[in-house]
C-alpha positions as CSV (number, residue, x, y, z in Angstrom):
1,M,-51.9,54.2,62.9
2,P,-48.6,52.5,61.7
3,D,-46.2,51.0,64.1
4,K,-43.1,53.3,64.6
5,T,-40.8,50.7,66.0
6,P,-37.5,50.4,64.0
7,L,-37.1,47.6,61.5
8,Q,-35.5,44.6,63.2
9,I,-33.1,42.4,61.3
10,N,-32.4,38.9,62.6
11,S,-29.5,38.6,65.0
12,L,-27.2,38.0,62.0
13,D,-24.2,40.2,61.6
14,E,-23.3,41.9,58.3
15,A,-20.8,39.2,57.3
16,S,-23.4,36.4,57.8
17,I,-25.9,38.4,55.8
18,F,-23.4,38.9,53.0
19,R,-22.4,35.2,53.0
20,N,-26.1,34.2,52.8
21,L,-26.7,36.5,49.8
22,M,-23.6,35.3,48.0
23,Q,-24.0,31.5,48.5
24,D,-25.2,30.9,44.9
25,V,-22.5,33.1,43.2
26,R,-20.0,31.2,41.1
27,P,-16.9,32.5,39.3
28,L,-17.2,33.1,35.5
29,A,-15.8,30.4,33.2
30,D,-12.3,31.0,31.8
31,A,-12.8,32.5,28.4
32,G,-9.1,32.0,27.4
33,R,-8.2,35.6,28.2
34,I,-4.6,36.5,28.7
35,A,-4.0,38.8,31.7
36,P,-1.7,41.7,31.0
37,E,1.7,41.8,32.7
38,V,1.4,44.3,35.5
39,V,4.7,45.8,36.7
40,L,4.4,47.9,39.9
41,P,7.1,50.4,40.5
42,K,9.3,49.9,43.5
43,Q,8.8,52.4,46.2
44,Q,12.1,54.2,47.0
45,A,13.0,57.0,49.3
46,K,13.0,60.2,47.4
47,S,16.0,61.6,49.3
48,R,18.1,58.7,47.9
49,I,17.0,59.1,44.3
50,K,19.0,61.8,42.5
51,E,18.9,61.1,38.8
52,V,21.0,63.4,36.7
53,V,19.5,63.8,33.3
54,E,20.8,65.7,30.3
55,L,17.8,67.8,29.3
56,D,19.6,70.1,27.0
57,G,19.6,68.9,23.4
58,L,16.1,67.3,23.6
59,T,15.1,69.0,20.4
60,D,18.6,68.2,18.9
61,S,17.9,64.5,19.5
62,M,14.7,64.9,17.5
63,A,16.3,66.8,14.7
64,G,16.8,63.9,12.4
65,L,13.2,62.6,12.7
66,K,10.6,62.9,10.0
67,G,8.2,65.2,11.8
68,R,7.6,68.5,13.5
69,Y,7.9,69.0,17.3
70,D,7.0,72.2,18.9
71,P,8.6,72.3,22.4
72,E,6.4,75.3,23.4
73,T,3.1,73.4,22.9
74,G,4.4,69.9,23.3
75,V,2.8,68.9,20.0
76,F,4.5,66.4,17.5
77,A,3.2,65.4,14.1
78,R,4.8,63.2,11.4
79,S,5.6,64.9,8.1
80,G,2.7,64.7,5.8
81,L,0.1,64.3,8.5
82,Q,-2.9,66.5,7.8
83,K,-3.7,69.3,10.3
84,E,-7.2,67.9,10.6
85,V,-5.8,64.7,12.1
86,L,-3.9,66.6,14.8
87,R,-7.0,68.7,15.5
88,R,-9.0,65.5,15.9
89,L,-6.4,64.1,18.3
90,R,-6.7,67.3,20.5
91,R,-10.5,67.0,20.5
92,D,-10.5,63.4,21.6
93,Y,-12.1,62.2,18.3
94,W,-10.9,58.6,18.6
95,G,-11.2,58.4,22.4
96,V,-8.4,56.9,24.5
97,Q,-8.4,53.1,24.2
98,A,-5.5,52.3,26.5
99,E,-3.4,54.1,29.1
100,L,0.1,53.7,30.6
101,D,1.1,55.4,33.9
102,L,4.8,55.9,34.3
103,H,4.7,57.5,37.8
104,G,7.4,56.3,40.1
105,L,9.5,54.5,37.4
106,T,13.1,55.1,36.7
107,R,14.2,56.4,33.3
108,D,15.2,52.9,32.1
109,A,12.1,51.2,33.5
110,A,9.9,53.9,32.0
111,R,11.4,53.5,28.6
112,T,11.1,49.7,28.7
113,S,7.5,49.9,29.8
114,L,6.8,52.4,27.0
115,V,8.2,50.2,24.3
116,R,6.3,47.1,25.6
117,F,3.1,49.2,25.8
118,L,3.4,50.5,22.3
119,E,4.2,47.1,20.9
120,H,1.1,45.6,22.8
121,C,-1.1,48.4,21.4
122,G,0.2,47.7,17.9
123,H,-0.7,44.0,18.2
124,Q,-4.2,44.9,19.5
125,H,-4.8,47.5,16.8
126,I,-5.2,50.3,19.3
127,R,-5.3,53.7,17.7
128,C,-5.2,56.3,20.5
129,V,-3.5,56.0,23.9
130,R,-2.8,58.2,26.9
131,I,0.6,58.1,28.6
132,I,0.9,59.7,32.1
133,H,4.4,60.9,32.9
134,G,3.5,63.2,35.8
135,K,4.3,66.9,36.1
136,G,7.6,66.4,37.9
137,M,6.7,68.3,41.1
138,N,8.9,65.9,43.2
139,S,11.8,65.9,40.7
140,P,15.1,67.8,41.3
141,D,14.7,71.5,40.3
142,G,11.0,70.8,39.6
143,L,11.9,69.5,36.1
144,G,10.0,66.2,35.4
145,V,12.6,63.8,34.1
146,L,10.1,61.6,32.2
147,R,8.2,64.7,31.1
148,Q,11.3,65.9,29.4
149,L,12.4,62.6,27.8
150,L,9.0,61.2,26.7
151,P,8.7,63.4,23.5
152,A,12.0,62.2,22.1
153,W,11.1,58.6,23.0
154,L,7.8,58.8,21.3
155,A,9.0,60.6,18.2
156,Q,11.6,57.8,17.7
157,R,8.9,55.2,17.4
158,D,7.7,54.7,13.8
159,A,4.2,53.6,15.2
160,V,3.7,57.1,16.6
161,L,2.0,59.5,14.2
162,A,1.3,62.4,16.5
163,F,1.1,63.4,20.2
164,C,-0.1,66.4,22.2
165,P,-0.7,67.2,25.8
166,A,-3.8,65.6,27.3
167,P,-6.8,67.8,28.0
168,P,-6.9,69.3,31.6
169,S,-9.6,66.8,32.6
170,D,-7.3,63.9,31.5
171,G,-4.0,64.9,33.1
172,G,-3.2,68.1,31.3
173,S,0.6,68.8,31.2
174,G,1.2,65.6,33.2
175,A,0.1,63.3,30.3
176,V,0.1,63.1,26.5
177,V,-2.4,61.7,24.1
178,V,-0.7,59.6,21.3
179,L,-2.1,58.7,17.9
180,L,-0.7,55.4,16.7
181,K,-0.4,53.9,13.2
182,I,-2.7,50.9,12.6
183,V,-0.6,48.2,11.1
């Protein structure tokens, strides 16, 4: 009949066991990788942040652009872009290759981060990205400041071919999926 006594581990504590198991582990050699610049948003009290934004005229600011923007659906496509390309973007044909989260950033910091991110993606030949702007639930009047401004910012960038709201599993109305030109 087998012994029913509990398994006894030496009198070592968990930290000692871990150190013993990890004693032969060495860091990987530097492969010349460049670490991306990470900018964390400053935490500020929401009651002190009251940003007044002119939201009227958003479609007016996009009027001179070579493309179509539908404010009802949140879809933008450059003139001449085939409908099949937009359909593929909506169906995640290319897969998201990079992501930018703008939560907690001010309008100016968000725009600067967006420009840097898109330039970085262009240099890395990244085709499809997701940009998270949030739904604006904590914004004054429930209108997301970045959510309202992002379409015009994206449409002004020549590298942006199209964008549409992300699928519900990837952020839904709090994010957009963007198709970029490969240069």
